[in-house]
Structures are given as C-alpha cells and as structure tokens.
C-alpha positions as CSV (number, residue, x, y, z in Angstrom):
1,M,23.8,14.3,-16.4
2,D,26.8,13.3,-18.0
3,Q,27.5,10.2,-16.2
4,P,27.9,6.9,-17.7
5,A,24.7,4.7,-17.7
6,L,24.6,2.1,-15.4
7,L,21.4,0.6,-16.5
8,E,19.4,1.2,-20.0
9,M,16.3,-0.1,-20.6
10,R,15.9,0.3,-24.5
11,G,12.4,-0.2,-26.5
12,I,11.2,-2.7,-23.6
13,S,7.3,-3.8,-24.9
14,K,5.3,-6.2,-23.1
15,E,1.6,-7.6,-24.0
16,F,-0.7,-9.6,-21.8
17,P,-3.8,-11.0,-23.3
18,G,-6.4,-8.0,-23.9
19,V,-4.0,-5.4,-23.0
20,K,-0.5,-3.7,-24.2
21,A,1.2,-3.3,-20.8
22,L,4.0,-1.8,-22.2
23,D,4.9,0.2,-25.3
24,N,8.3,0.9,-26.6
25,V,9.4,2.4,-22.9
26,N,12.8,3.8,-22.2
27,L,14.8,4.3,-18.9
28,T,18.3,5.1,-18.1
29,V,19.7,5.0,-14.8
30,R,23.2,6.7,-13.7
31,P,25.3,5.5,-10.8
32,G,24.9,7.1,-7.4
33,T,21.4,8.6,-8.4
34,V,17.9,8.0,-7.5
35,H,15.6,8.0,-10.6
36,A,11.5,7.8,-10.0
37,L,9.5,6.1,-11.9
38,M,6.2,7.8,-12.2
39,G,2.3,7.1,-13.5
40,E,-1.1,6.3,-12.4
41,N,-1.9,2.7,-11.4
42,G,-1.9,0.7,-14.6
43,A,0.8,2.8,-16.5
44,G,3.1,0.2,-16.5
45,K,5.8,0.8,-13.5
46,S,5.5,-2.2,-11.9
47,T,5.5,-4.1,-15.2
48,L,8.7,-2.5,-16.2
49,M,10.6,-3.5,-13.5
50,K,9.4,-7.1,-13.3
51,C,10.9,-7.3,-17.0
52,L,14.2,-6.1,-15.4
53,F,13.9,-8.4,-12.7
54,G,13.1,-11.7,-14.5
55,I,9.6,-11.9,-13.2
56,Y,8.2,-11.1,-16.5
57,S,9.9,-11.9,-19.9
58,K,9.7,-8.8,-22.3
59,D,8.6,-9.4,-25.8
60,S,10.9,-7.2,-27.4
61,G,13.8,-4.5,-26.6
62,T,17.0,-4.7,-24.9
63,I,18.4,-4.3,-21.2
64,V,22.2,-3.4,-20.5
65,L,23.5,-3.1,-17.0
66,D,26.9,-1.8,-16.3
67,G,27.9,-2.4,-20.5
68,K,26.7,-5.6,-20.6
69,E,23.5,-6.7,-22.3
70,V,21.4,-9.1,-19.8
71,N,18.2,-11.0,-20.1
72,F,17.3,-12.4,-16.8
73,K,15.3,-15.8,-16.8
74,N,14.0,-15.3,-13.1
75,S,14.8,-13.1,-9.9
76,K,17.6,-15.1,-8.7
77,E,19.8,-14.4,-11.8
78,A,18.7,-11.2,-11.4
79,L,20.0,-10.9,-7.5
80,E,23.3,-13.0,-8.5
81,N,23.9,-10.1,-11.2
82,G,23.5,-7.2,-8.7
83,V,19.8,-6.2,-9.1
84,A,17.5,-6.3,-6.3
85,M,13.9,-5.1,-5.8
86,V,11.9,-4.3,-2.7
87,H,8.2,-5.2,-3.7
88,Q,5.2,-3.4,-3.5
89,E,3.4,-6.5,-2.0
90,L,5.3,-8.4,0.6
91,N,5.7,-12.0,0.1
92,Q,7.5,-13.5,2.9
93,A,7.8,-16.5,4.8
94,L,5.4,-15.5,7.6
95,T,6.0,-18.4,10.0
96,R,9.3,-18.0,9.8
97,T,12.2,-15.9,11.7
98,V,13.6,-12.6,10.4
99,K,16.6,-14.3,10.2
100,D,15.2,-17.2,7.7
101,N,13.3,-14.6,5.6
102,L,16.7,-12.4,5.3
103,W,18.8,-15.6,4.0
104,L,16.2,-17.8,2.5
105,G,18.0,-19.6,-0.7
106,R,21.5,-18.6,0.7
107,Y,22.1,-20.3,3.9
108,P,25.5,-19.6,5.0
109,K,27.1,-23.2,5.3
110,V,29.7,-25.0,7.2
111,G,31.2,-27.1,4.6
112,G,29.1,-26.6,2.1
113,L,26.6,-28.8,4.0
114,V,25.4,-27.8,7.7
115,V,23.6,-24.2,7.8
116,S,25.7,-22.0,10.0
117,E,23.3,-20.4,12.8
118,R,26.3,-18.7,14.2
119,I,27.3,-16.9,10.8
120,M,23.8,-16.2,9.8
121,D,23.4,-14.2,13.5
122,Q,26.4,-12.4,12.8
123,R,25.9,-11.4,9.4
124,T,22.2,-10.4,10.1
125,K,23.7,-8.2,13.2
126,E,26.0,-6.6,10.7
127,I,23.4,-5.7,7.9
128,F,21.1,-4.4,10.8
129,D,23.7,-2.4,12.6
130,T,24.7,-0.9,9.3
131,L,21.3,0.2,8.4
132,E,20.1,0.9,11.9
133,V,17.2,-1.3,11.5
134,K,16.0,-2.4,15.1
135,V,14.5,-5.8,14.6
136,N,14.5,-9.0,16.5
137,P,16.4,-11.2,14.0
138,K,14.8,-14.1,16.0
139,A,11.4,-12.9,16.0
140,V,8.6,-14.6,13.9
141,M,7.5,-12.4,10.7
142,S,3.6,-12.6,11.6
143,T,4.2,-11.1,14.8
144,M,5.4,-7.9,13.4
145,P,3.9,-5.1,12.1
146,V,3.9,-4.5,8.4
147,S,6.4,-1.5,8.7
148,Q,9.0,-3.6,10.4
149,R,8.3,-6.2,7.8
150,Q,9.0,-3.6,5.0
151,M,12.2,-2.4,6.6
152,V,13.6,-6.4,6.9
153,E,13.0,-6.4,3.2
154,I,14.5,-3.3,2.5
155,A,17.4,-4.8,4.4
156,K,17.4,-8.0,2.3
157,A,17.7,-6.2,-0.5
158,V,20.5,-4.2,0.3
159,S,22.3,-7.4,1.7
160,Y,22.8,-8.6,-1.8
161,D,25.2,-5.7,-2.1
162,S,23.3,-4.8,-5.7
163,K,24.2,-2.2,-8.4
164,I,20.6,-1.4,-9.4
165,I,18.1,-1.5,-6.3
166,V,14.1,-1.1,-7.2
167,F,11.8,0.6,-4.3
168,D,8.5,-0.3,-5.1
169,E,6.2,2.0,-2.8
170,P,8.6,1.3,-0.4
171,T,6.9,3.9,2.2
172,S,3.2,3.1,1.7
173,S,3.6,1.0,5.0
174,L,6.0,3.6,6.9
175,T,5.7,6.2,9.6
176,E,7.4,9.5,9.0
177,T,10.1,8.8,11.4
178,E,10.5,5.5,9.5
179,V,10.3,7.1,6.2
180,E,13.4,9.4,7.0
181,H,15.3,6.2,8.4
182,L,14.9,4.7,4.5
183,F,15.8,8.2,3.1
184,R,19.1,7.9,5.1
185,I,19.6,4.2,3.6
186,I,19.0,5.5,0.3
187,N,21.5,8.4,0.7
188,M,24.1,5.6,2.0
189,L,23.6,3.6,-1.4
190,K,23.9,6.5,-3.6
191,A,27.1,7.3,-1.7
192,K,28.4,4.0,-2.6
193,G,27.6,4.6,-6.3
194,C,24.2,2.2,-6.2
195,G,21.8,3.2,-9.0
196,I,18.0,3.5,-7.4
197,I,14.8,3.2,-8.9
198,Y,12.1,4.5,-7.0
199,I,8.2,4.0,-7.6
200,S,6.2,5.9,-5.4
201,H,2.7,8.1,-5.7
202,K,3.6,10.2,-2.9
203,M,4.8,13.7,-4.6
204,E,6.9,15.4,-1.7
205,E,8.7,12.4,-1.7
206,I,9.9,12.0,-5.1
207,L,10.8,16.0,-5.2
208,R,12.8,15.4,-2.2
209,I,15.0,12.0,-3.2
210,S,15.1,12.2,-6.9
211,D,17.6,13.2,-9.1
212,E,15.9,12.2,-12.2
213,V,12.0,11.3,-13.0
214,T,10.7,9.2,-15.6
215,I,6.8,9.3,-16.1
216,M,4.6,6.9,-17.6
217,R,1.2,6.7,-18.5
218,D,-1.2,4.0,-20.3
219,G,2.2,1.4,-21.1
220,Q,4.3,4.3,-22.7
221,W,7.0,6.8,-21.7
222,V,5.7,10.2,-21.7
223,A,8.7,12.3,-20.0
224,T,12.2,12.0,-18.5
225,R,13.4,15.5,-16.5
226,P,15.6,16.5,-13.7
227,A,13.7,16.5,-10.2
228,S,15.2,20.1,-9.7
229,E,13.0,21.2,-12.6
230,L,9.6,19.7,-11.9
231,T,6.9,21.0,-9.9
232,M,4.0,18.6,-8.0
233,E,1.5,20.3,-10.8
234,E,3.9,19.6,-13.6
235,I,4.2,16.1,-12.4
236,I,0.4,15.5,-12.1
237,R,-0.1,16.9,-15.5
238,L,2.4,14.5,-17.3
239,M,0.9,11.5,-15.4
240,V,-2.6,12.0,-15.9
241,G,-2.7,14.2,-19.4
242,R,-4.7,16.5,-17.5
243,Q,-4.5,19.4,-15.0
244,L,-5.8,18.4,-11.2
245,T,-5.9,21.6,-9.4
246,N,-6.9,20.2,-6.1
247,R,-6.1,17.0,-4.3
248,F,-9.1,17.0,-2.3
249,P,-12.6,17.0,-3.4
250,P,-15.2,20.0,-2.0
251,K,-16.1,18.8,1.7
252,T,-19.9,18.6,0.8
253,N,-21.1,16.0,3.5
254,K,-23.1,17.3,6.7
255,P,-22.3,15.5,10.3
256,G,-25.5,14.8,12.0
257,E,-26.6,12.6,14.9
258,V,-24.8,9.7,16.3
259,I,-25.1,6.6,14.3
260,L,-22.2,4.7,16.4
261,D,-21.5,4.7,20.1
262,V,-18.1,3.0,21.2
263,Q,-17.7,2.8,24.9
264,H,-14.0,1.6,25.9
265,I,-13.1,-1.0,23.8
266,S,-10.1,-3.0,24.0
267,G,-8.5,-6.5,22.7
268,K,-7.5,-9.4,24.6
269,Y,-4.6,-10.4,23.0
270,T,-3.5,-6.8,20.9
271,R,-1.9,-3.3,22.0
272,L,-5.4,-1.9,22.2
273,K,-5.7,-0.9,25.8
274,E,-8.8,1.4,25.5
275,A,-10.7,3.7,23.2
276,T,-14.1,5.3,23.7
277,F,-15.9,7.7,20.9
278,Q,-18.6,8.4,18.7
279,L,-19.5,8.6,14.8
280,H,-21.9,10.6,13.5
281,K,-24.0,10.0,10.2
282,G,-22.4,11.5,7.4
283,E,-19.0,11.9,9.0
284,I,-15.9,10.8,8.1
285,L,-13.6,10.3,10.9
286,G,-10.0,9.7,10.8
287,I,-7.6,7.9,13.0
288,A,-3.9,9.2,13.3
289,G,-1.2,7.4,15.3
290,L,2.5,6.3,14.9
291,D,3.0,2.8,14.3
292,G,2.1,0.3,16.8
293,S,-0.5,2.6,18.6
294,G,-3.4,0.7,18.0
295,R,-5.2,2.5,14.8
296,T,-5.4,-0.8,13.2
297,E,-6.7,-2.4,16.1
298,V,-9.5,-0.4,16.6
299,L,-10.8,-1.2,13.2
300,E,-10.5,-4.8,13.7
301,N,-12.0,-4.7,17.0
302,L,-15.2,-3.0,15.3
303,F,-14.9,-5.4,12.5
304,G,-14.8,-8.5,15.0
305,S,-11.4,-9.9,13.3
306,M,-9.7,-10.0,16.6
307,T,-10.8,-10.8,20.2
308,R,-12.2,-8.0,22.2
309,G,-11.1,-7.6,25.7
310,G,-14.2,-5.6,26.8
311,G,-16.0,-2.7,25.6
312,T,-19.6,-1.9,24.2
313,I,-20.4,-1.2,20.2
314,T,-23.6,0.6,19.9
315,L,-25.2,0.8,16.3
316,H,-28.1,3.1,15.8
317,G,-29.3,2.9,19.4
318,K,-28.7,-1.1,19.6
319,E,-26.0,-2.7,21.0
320,V,-24.1,-5.2,18.6
321,Q,-22.0,-7.9,19.3
322,N,-19.7,-8.1,16.2
323,R,-17.9,-11.3,17.4
324,T,-16.9,-12.5,13.6
325,P,-16.6,-10.4,10.5
326,R,-19.6,-12.4,9.2
327,E,-21.7,-10.9,12.2
328,S,-20.4,-7.5,11.5
329,I,-21.2,-7.5,7.8
330,K,-24.6,-8.8,8.4
331,N,-24.5,-5.5,11.3
332,G,-23.8,-3.2,8.7
333,F,-19.9,-2.6,8.8
334,A,-17.1,-3.1,5.8
335,L,-13.5,-3.3,6.6
336,L,-11.1,-2.5,3.9
337,T,-7.8,-3.8,5.5
338,E,-4.4,-2.8,5.2
339,E,-2.6,-5.5,3.5
340,R,-4.5,-6.2,0.6
341,R,-2.6,-8.9,-0.6
342,A,-2.6,-11.2,2.4
343,T,-6.1,-10.3,3.8
344,G,-8.0,-8.5,0.8
345,I,-8.0,-10.2,-2.5
346,F,-8.6,-13.9,-3.4
347,G,-5.4,-13.6,-6.0
348,I,-6.2,-16.5,-8.1
349,R,-9.9,-15.6,-8.4
350,D,-11.3,-13.2,-11.2
351,I,-12.6,-9.4,-10.9
352,R,-16.3,-10.7,-10.9
353,D,-15.8,-13.3,-7.9
354,N,-13.7,-10.6,-5.6
355,T,-16.3,-7.9,-6.4
356,V,-19.3,-9.9,-5.4
357,I,-18.1,-12.2,-2.6
358,S,-19.2,-10.0,0.3
359,S,-22.7,-9.8,-1.1
360,L,-23.4,-13.3,-2.8
361,K,-27.0,-13.4,-1.1
362,D,-28.2,-10.4,-3.4
363,Y,-27.7,-12.7,-6.3
364,L,-29.5,-15.4,-5.3
365,V,-32.6,-16.6,-7.4
366,G,-35.0,-18.1,-5.6
367,G,-32.4,-18.8,-2.8
368,V,-31.2,-21.6,-4.8
369,Y,-28.7,-20.1,-7.1
370,L,-26.4,-17.2,-8.0
371,S,-27.5,-15.1,-11.2
372,N,-24.5,-14.5,-13.6
373,K,-26.2,-11.6,-15.1
374,K,-26.9,-10.1,-11.6
375,M,-23.3,-10.7,-11.0
376,A,-21.7,-9.2,-14.1
377,E,-24.0,-6.1,-13.8
378,K,-22.7,-5.1,-10.3
379,T,-19.0,-5.9,-11.5
380,D,-19.5,-3.8,-14.5
381,W,-20.8,-0.8,-12.0
382,S,-17.8,-1.3,-9.8
383,I,-15.4,-1.5,-12.7
384,Q,-16.7,2.2,-14.1
385,A,-17.7,3.7,-10.8
386,M,-14.1,2.5,-9.7
387,H,-12.4,3.4,-13.1
388,I,-10.8,0.0,-12.7
389,K,-8.7,-0.4,-15.6
390,T,-8.9,-4.3,-16.3
391,P,-9.5,-6.1,-20.0
392,S,-12.6,-7.8,-18.8
393,Q,-14.4,-9.1,-15.4
394,K,-12.8,-12.4,-16.1
395,T,-9.2,-10.9,-15.5
396,Q,-7.4,-12.7,-12.6
397,I,-7.2,-9.9,-9.8
398,R,-3.7,-10.5,-9.1
399,S,-2.5,-9.5,-12.6
400,L,-4.0,-6.2,-11.9
401,S,-1.8,-3.3,-10.5
402,G,-1.9,-2.6,-6.9
403,G,-3.9,0.2,-7.2
404,N,-6.5,-1.2,-9.2
405,Q,-6.7,-4.3,-6.8
406,Q,-7.3,-1.6,-3.9
407,K,-10.4,-0.3,-6.0
408,V,-11.8,-3.8,-6.8
409,I,-11.8,-4.2,-3.1
410,I,-13.3,-0.5,-2.1
411,G,-16.2,-1.5,-4.8
412,R,-16.8,-5.0,-3.2
413,W,-17.5,-3.4,0.1
414,L,-19.7,-0.5,-1.3
415,L,-21.8,-3.4,-3.0
416,T,-22.5,-4.5,1.0
417,K,-24.2,-1.0,1.3
418,P,-22.5,-0.4,4.8
419,E,-23.6,1.6,7.6
420,V,-20.1,2.2,9.0
421,L,-17.2,1.7,6.5
422,L,-13.7,1.2,8.0
423,L,-10.7,2.0,5.8
424,D,-7.4,1.0,6.7
425,E,-4.7,2.9,4.5
426,P,-7.4,3.0,1.8
427,T,-5.1,5.1,-0.7
428,R,-1.9,3.2,0.0
429,G,0.0,2.4,-3.2
430,I,-2.8,4.5,-5.3
431,D,-2.0,7.6,-7.7
432,V,-2.9,10.7,-7.4
433,G,-5.6,10.8,-9.9
434,A,-7.3,7.9,-8.5
435,K,-7.0,9.0,-4.8
436,Y,-9.0,12.1,-6.0
437,E,-11.8,9.6,-7.3
438,I,-11.7,7.6,-3.8
439,Y,-12.0,10.6,-1.7
440,Q,-14.8,11.7,-3.6
441,L,-16.6,8.2,-3.0
442,I,-15.7,8.0,0.6
443,I,-17.7,12.0,0.4
444,D,-20.6,10.6,-1.6
445,L,-20.8,7.8,0.8
446,A,-21.0,10.1,3.6
447,N,-23.6,12.4,1.7
448,E,-25.7,9.4,2.0
449,G,-25.6,9.4,5.8
450,K,-23.2,6.8,6.1
451,G,-20.6,6.8,8.7
452,V,-16.9,6.3,7.6
453,I,-13.6,5.7,9.8
454,M,-10.4,6.2,8.3
455,V,-6.9,5.1,9.3
456,S,-4.2,6.7,7.2
457,S,-0.4,7.5,7.7
458,E,-0.7,10.3,5.4
459,M,-1.3,13.6,7.4
460,P,-2.2,15.5,4.7
461,E,-4.9,13.2,3.6
462,L,-6.7,13.2,7.1
463,L,-6.6,16.5,7.4
464,G,-7.8,17.5,3.8
465,I,-10.6,14.6,3.6
466,C,-12.0,14.2,7.6
467,D,-14.3,16.3,9.7
468,R,-12.7,14.9,13.0
469,I,-9.6,12.9,13.7
470,L,-8.9,10.4,16.8
471,V,-4.7,10.3,17.9
472,M,-4.0,6.8,19.3
473,S,-1.1,6.8,21.3
474,G,0.3,3.6,23.0
475,G,-2.7,1.7,22.8
476,Q,-4.7,4.4,23.9
477,L,-7.0,7.3,23.0
478,A,-4.8,10.3,23.5
479,G,-7.2,13.4,22.0
480,E,-9.3,14.1,19.5
481,V,-9.2,17.3,17.3
482,D,-11.2,19.0,14.6
483,A,-9.3,18.5,11.4
484,R,-10.4,22.1,10.1
485,N,-8.8,23.5,12.8
486,T,-5.7,21.6,13.7
487,S,-2.2,21.2,12.5
488,Q,0.2,18.4,11.7
489,E,2.1,19.4,15.4
490,E,-0.8,19.3,17.5
491,I,-1.4,16.1,15.9
492,L,2.0,14.4,16.4
493,T,2.1,15.9,19.7
494,L,-0.6,13.8,20.7
495,A,0.5,10.7,19.0
496,A,3.5,10.8,21.3
497,K,1.8,11.2,24.7
498,Y,1.8,7.6,25.7
499,V,4.9,6.7,24.1
C-alpha cells in the first residue's frame, strides 16, 4: 500500500507501576482504510489508543497526524483535531437524553449564550438520518438497551467529522443486523477518506472489514500484514504465540436430572412476557435471541435483580423466591452481568476486593473480622485459574484491560460455589485464547454437576459450548433446539417468530 500515512505512531512506550504496558510500538494508518488492531487482553491495544486520544500521556515516541506532530493533552483536544474514539466501555450521562449525550460539551448556542434546542434537534436528525440510526433523540439513555446506546456513541464519534476514528470492540453488544449497519457506516467513512482503527476479538469481522492488521503481544508490536494475506489460524498464532487448533474445548459434561424448574416467569416492568424451561445437572443451557427479545431479562428475573410479574422458580425440588440478589446468592445463584463497568466491577477498589466481595462470609474469623490471609489465598487462586494479567492483587481493577476485568468477575462468582451460574455475554471483549480458557472453566463447572445458563449474541459460541439452546422472541420463549443438531438459520427463524 503506497498511500501516504494519515496517522503514524512511532516508538510509543508507556509504563505503569509494575508493568510495561507498551514497549516501542509502531502503527501506521492510511486514509480510506480500516486498520485492525489485534492482540490478547492486556496486549496494550486500548493503552496505545488512549495515548493517541490524550487519556494517557506516553512516556516516549512520536505521533504524527496528517503530516504534523501532535501530543494531545486530553480527549477534548484530540476531538478538536480530528481524532474520535468509540470506547469499549460506554461512559455516558445515563440520566440525560440521547441528544444531550450527543452534544455534551459543545451545545449549539444562539448569541453564544443560550442553548438552542431547535438547532440541536435539527443536527441530531441530520446525523441520525445520514447514518440511518433509528433512535429517539429525546429518549433518556438509561431506558435504552446497550446496543442502542452503542449506536449513539458511534453516531457521536462520526458527528465530529474526524480524520481518524477508533472503534474499540464496537460490536460487542450489537446483534448481527446492527453489525451489518455498523459496517455500512464504516464503508461510508472509508469513502470519505477517514482512517479507521478497529479493535476486535472477532476474527470473522477482522478478515471481512479490514485492509491491514497490526498484531500486538505483551505490549509489543508483533506484525503488520494486509488482511487479504491472513487467515484466522495465522492471526491466532501471532496473537498468542502458539497454535490454537480448536476454538472450543471438548464437550465432556454429561447432563443429568433436572435441578432447576422455571414455570411461566414474567417481568413486571420489562419486556419479558413468559418463559418456561428446565435446567439439568451438569448442563450448559444457552439463550439466543435478537436485541430486545428478553434474553437478559430471563437471567435478571432468576437472580432477583428485576421485579417478577409472575411464575415460579424451583431448585432441587424446593421453590425459591429470589426476590433480591442477596437472597439469590444465598440460594446458590450467581449472575455475571452484561455491562461489567456499570454493574460488575467496583472500579476504585483493587482486585482482591472485587474478587472476594460476594463470598465475604467465607473469610470471617470467629464471626468478627476478615482474614486477609484467606482473602489473599483465594484471590491468588482466581488470578492463577483465570490467567488474569495484573501486577498484583492490590492493583485497581479499572486499570486492567476489559477482558481481564471480566475474568476477575467470573473468578468472584466461582468462589461463591454456585448451584446455578447465570452468564450474560461472558466472553464480551475477550480474546480468543482467554475465551477458550473461560469455555473450559464453564465445562469444568458443568462437570462438577452445576447448571449453567448462558446468554450470548455470538451464534458459534452458543453452538460450540451449549447442550441445548432456548430462543427468545418478543419477550416470549419461541422454541428450544439441541445445540448438536441445529443451525444458525433455524435459531434466527425462531428469533424472528414474535417480532
């Protein structure tokens, strides 16, 4: 590719206490192209982008944008100079409207003093019409599903008319239809001459959408290749430094008798209308469906984090109420939520606190005080078992990569020894090597006789790891399929049944 560079990052290094996050990394992005950035969790991808975007200050190296050396002090400066970023973890004003979030910090004003609602409405409509985003500009952000909030964030980045747009795991919360929509937006941006930096762990997306691919490992540059010359197997080998012949571990679990019987559950204030199903001992039960189908609401209903409208939950032959998460944990349920930043992690606390928070009673000595020794031992077990990349147990969890944060939360729930583990998008934003490890942990848990219910937007994941798959549509259970004898087409047909 002989096009002149739109962005050059040369010799970028960044060190945090106890860890060298970036070590002499190079990245070149050309106009009108999609440059994929790949690597395992903790490889340094997001750190590199935060150095570009002014969130982190690089220790050494140079950044050249459109022929001019830049060194942004903050994200506002980056945006004003043509660099926008769609973050993996949404950071939005949830109590404000869509249009407020879109124009926050740059409200259109009349006479430089009064905010013009009319101009704001007009510009919002223009952007949404151009991008074919069907979201109500007056809707409050907290009332919308994650996927729609993600599309608002994408529209906001595009609205800056940027030269470089960074997409960090943009499809992690999107359905297949919404992914296609995003790809149309990206192709439109390419046609305008934008340079796109695309971070994703989804191999099929990378090979389809990218022109060039840069692979990082342990904070270092490994390779940059044209996407057309790469295969999925070659990318995995470069990412993890070894061959990974199978995406999924062997299915060794053997479902037994029924342990959980769910009859006619519904949500009082949500879209969940009705669901009846059973979960067997040692079974991995998947839940598929389009966005808004009620998949997440099934898990939240079982865990007591939403108000139940009706129905019964019976565990080991005994009815349980699960009116609150506290009661559900006591009854042997655990829930890994979809949005780890909003409802999963305690960002300002360290890894140890985040690991032991749900099983504190296990570390009490004489019922009076907590044993630091026991908590340290269990946290160490979690770090080793989950292969969490961290300098120490005392590292703040928010400083870890998104995938490593997810591993901490999974380790937290495993320490509660749940009878029923509820997983909502458990591998969201996690690299292929770590995904394999998490799949193995899920299978190991099933081998111990536990029941697992897993919601996922990734169809191959459901087909590769589950025994049965429930399909939700329009808040109702549309059908049930055997994971070994079904197809993506059959699942999607059921998913559209009550839409």
